[in-house]
N, C-alpha and C positions, 0 to 999 in steps of 0.2 A: 555872650554865652559861648561863642566859638572859641574865643581866646581862653576862657576858663577850661573848656574841654581839652584844649591843647596843652594845658598845664597839669592835667591829671595824668597820673602814671597808669595808663590803661594798656600799654603795648608790652608784649613779651620782650625780654632782653635779647638783643641781637648777639650773634656769635662774637663780634668785636667787644661788646660790653662784657660778656662772660670771660673773654680772654683777659681783658683789663682787670677784672675782678680777681682772676687767678694770679695775675702779676702782683696785685696788692695783697695777696695772701688770703683772699676771701674765697673759701670753698665750702660746700655743704659739710657739716660736721654734726655727728650725733654722739653725745657723751654717753647716752644710754646704751647704744650699740657697742661703744668701746668698753664700757663697764661689763656688759654681758659677755662679750668675747673674751676679755681678759680673765674674768672669774671662771668662765667655762673651761678655758685652757688650763687655768690653775687647778681647778677641781679634777679635771681629767688627768692632769699630770700627777696629782697626789694619789689618785686612784690607781694609776699604773705603777708609779715609783714610790708611793708612800711607805709601803711596808719595808721595801729595801732601804730607802733613805732613812727611815726611822731606826732600823737595826744598825745601820752604818753609823748614824750619829750617836747612838748609845755606846757603840764600841769606841768611838772617838772620845766620848766623855769619860769612859772608864780608863782609856789610855792616858787621858790628861790628869786624872785624879790619882792614878797609881803609876808612879815612876820610880826609878832606882834612886837609892839614897845618895849616891855619889853625885847625881845631877844637881842636888841642892847646894853643893859646895863648889861647883864649877861655874865661873862667871857667865860663860856663854852657853852652858848646857840647857838651861830652862828656855832661853831665847830660841835655840835651835828646835827644841821640842814644840814650843808654841808655834813656830813657823811651819813645821811639818804638819801639825794637827790642823792649822788654819788652811793650809793647801789642800789637805784631804777633805776638810769640810766644804771648801769652795768647789772642789770637784764633785762632791756629793750633790750639792744643790745646783750645779751648773746646768743640768738638763732642764730643770724647772725655770731657771733664769733665761735660758735660751728660748724656751717655749714662750715665756712672757714677752720677750723682746720681739719675737716673730709676730705674736698676736698684736702688739702695739703698732707694728709696721703694716700689717695687713689691713687693720680696721680702717684707716683713712683711705686706702686704695678702694675699698668697697663703696665708699660714698662719692668722692670726687677726685681720687688720685692723689699722688704726692705732689706737694708744692714746696719749693725751696726759694725763699725770698728773705731779704733783710729789711724790707720796707716796714714790716710790722714792728721792728725794733726801734724805729725812729721816735724821737721825743715829740709828744703831742700834748700841748697844754689843755686841749679840750677834754682829754680823758680825766683831768682833775676837776672838771666843772661839777660841783655837787648837784646842780639843777639837772644836768644831763643824766647823772647817776640816778636821781630820783625818778626821772622820766623813764629810764630803763626798768627800774624796779616796778613801776606801776603800768608798764606797757603790756601789750598782749603777750610778748615773749616772757616777761616776768610772771604773768599769770599762769602761763603754760608750765613754766618751771616749777611754780608752787604746786600746781596740780600733780605734776609728775612726782615731786618729792613726797607729797602726801600719799599718793597711790603706792609708791614704793614702800613707804613705812607701813601702810596697811597690809600690803602683800607679805612683806617679811614677817610682820607680827602674826598674821593669820597662818602662814606656813609654819612658823615656829611653834605656835600654840597647838596646831594640829599634830605636828610631829611629837611634841612632848606628851600630849594626851594619848596619842596612838601607842607610844612606846613607854607609857608610864610603868607598866608591869616589868618591862625589860630594864628600865632604869633602877627600879628598886631591887631587882634581882642582882644587879652588878655589885651591890654592897656585900653580897654573900659569896662572891667569887674570889679566887686568888687575884692578887694585884696584877700580875702580868696578863692573864686572860681578860680580866675586867678592863684593863687599859686598851687592849686590842678591840674589844667589843665597843667600848666607848668611842674610840677613834673612828670605827666604822659607822657608828650612829651619827657622829658629828659630820662625817663626810657625806652621808646620805642626806642629812638635813641641809647641808650647804648646797648640794646638788639640786635639791628641790627648790631652794630659794633662788638659785641661779636660773633654773628653768622658768620660775615665775617672772623673773626679770625679762625674759624673752618677750612677754606680752608688752611690757613698757617699751622695749626696743622696737617692736613691730609697729607701735603707735607713733613713736618718736621719729623714726626714719622718714616716713612719708611727710610728716609735719615739717621736719627740718628742710626737706627738699622743696616743699611748697613755700615755706618762709624764705628760703634763699632766693628762689626765683621771684617771689613777690617783692622782696627788698630791692632786686635789681631791675624791676620794671622801669620802662622809659615813657616819657611823655611823647606825644606826637611831634612836638617841636624838636625834642632830642633825636628822634628817629630821622627827621628831615635834615637836621644838622649833621648827623653822622653820615647820611647818604651824600651830602655835599662834600664832606671831608674825604670820603672814600672814592666817590665817582666824579667829584668836581661840581661846581655850580652849574645847574641846568642852563642858565642864560649864557654862561661862558662856553659851555659845551656846544650850545646852539650856534654861537658866533664862530667857534672853531670849525664846526661842520660846514657852516656857510662859506667860510674862507677856503676850506678844503674843496668844496664844490666849485667855487670860483676858480681856484687854481687848476682843478681838473678840466673845467670848461675852457680856460685859456690855453691849456696844453693841447686840448682836443682841437681848438680852433687853429692853432699853429700848424696842425697837420693837414688842414684843408687845402692850402696851396700846393701840397705835395701829392694830392689825390689824382687819380686818373679820370674819375668821373663822379658826378653827384647825381644820384637818382632821387627824384622828387615826386610829390603827390598831387599837384605841383606846388601847393603852398603850405600844406599842413605838416608834412614830413619831409625830411631831407637826410639822405644817407650817403656819405662819401666813401668810395672804394679805391683801393690801391692794389695793384698786382705786380709783384716782383718775383718772377719764377726762381730767382737764385735764393730767395729767403723763405718762400712758402709755396706750397703746391696749389693754393687757391687764393683768390682775392681776399684782402683783409679790410675790415671796417675801421677806418681811421677817424671817423666823426659821424655823429648822428644826433638828431634832435627834432623837436616838434615846436610848432608855433614860432615864438620869437627866436629861439635857437635855430630853427630851420631857416628862418629868414636871414639870420646872420651867416649861416653856412652858404646859402645861395649868393649872398652879397660878396663874400670872400671868394667864392668860386668865379663869379663874373669878373671881379677885380684881377684875379690871377689867371684868367682865361682857361679855367677848368671846365670841360664839357659838362653841360647840365642836360639830363634826360628825364622827360616827364613820363613816368610809368607808375601810376598809382598802385596797382596791385603789387608790383615788385617792391615799391618803396615801403608799403605797409608790411610786407613779409620780412624785408630786411630789418626794418625798425623793430619788429616784434621778436624775431627769432635770432638776431645777431647781437653779440656783445662787442664793445670797443676793444680794439687791438686783437680781435679773434678772427679766425677764418670763417667764411660763410659756411653754413651747413651743406652737406653733400646734396640734399634735395634741391638746392638752388643752383647747383653747378651749371646745368644746361642753360637755364635762362640767363644767368649772369655771363656765361660764355658768349651769348649773342650780344650782350651789351659791350663786353670787352672787345669783341670783333669789330663792332661799330666804332669804338674809340680808336682802335688801331687804324682803321680805314680813314677816320676823320683826321687823325694826326698825319697820315700819309698825304691826304689831300691838301692839308694846310702847308705841308713842306714841299710837295711836288706839284700841286695844282691839278687841273683836270676837272672831272665831274665829281661833285660832292656825293658822299655816300648817302643812301636812303636811311632816314631815321627809323629805328625799329618800331614796328606797329604794335599790335596786340601781343605782348609777351606772355607766354603761357606759364603761369605760376602753378606749381603742383597743388593738387587739391589738399586743403587743410592747412596750407601755409599762409594764405591770405586771410587775415582776421575780418576783412570786410570793412567798408567805410564806417568810421566812427564819427562821434560828434566833432564837427569842424573839419572832417575830411572831405576831400573833393573827389 
């Protein structure tokens, strides 16, 4: 059962999956929104420029049908006239064409942005599979498309019937008007009817856009196994990462242990914690923690310290404070300056005694750790 659930597409598409879909040319797309915006722009353009464009085209037609007699006998005359009239006609409809192109470019941006890819042009034999075609026809998407087409037909028919019924008296009155005025009225009636039909298509677009977004994200859903595989590809195999982290920790521990022989003193708990300090006034204003550890690591630090004749001082409160509040390769905090200064003074006296002889220095007794710095004996602490 767990394996079956892993194969079900229940997970939302990841950002990488969405980006891969865009690279393949798969973006949310609503034909109904594109149709609505294109028709709306066209109707508005005709409303704004229709009268001017209509009169302009009538003038061009008149110019084309009435020309000088000499042009009929000149080989290139009619061609030049046709070219001039075609250029004027193109300039007349240019605003409408530009508006249509802008609408076609803006519509995809409203859904998922522009995508430029050549992958959708590659030859794919599976697209010629009739069984897949039948599957698409009888799929949920095909059913939705059928419902949308039926709904559009009903809306257009209803709006058309309503307009004709509402304007029936006006339509009959057009037959009694002069041709020019009746054509203007009829054009206005057609424009109004078209605008009402386009506005009715806004309902289809409002339903189709959320559906297309839902369908797009549903189609790109991932199984749990795909999510895990993608995480492995992006972040690496968890087992490999764990081995890498373990190797890094081992390298860091070895590097830390190599610093123990260079330390000036090792402060212990005496067996649970061990912190190695080194003071170089030319490099830092306070002692630096060059190694620290607990349990087995602390034992190794003490062993290296004894092998390399590094002084070891048993001071449990100070060892706990140093272990808790100090980081490797960092100076000790200012609150511990005074108590560590006593330790370093004992180290200097001890080194002098070893070199010159005489009476050995007294081992520091109860070192006063500032209040709040000692976390107190923990499990396994002494």
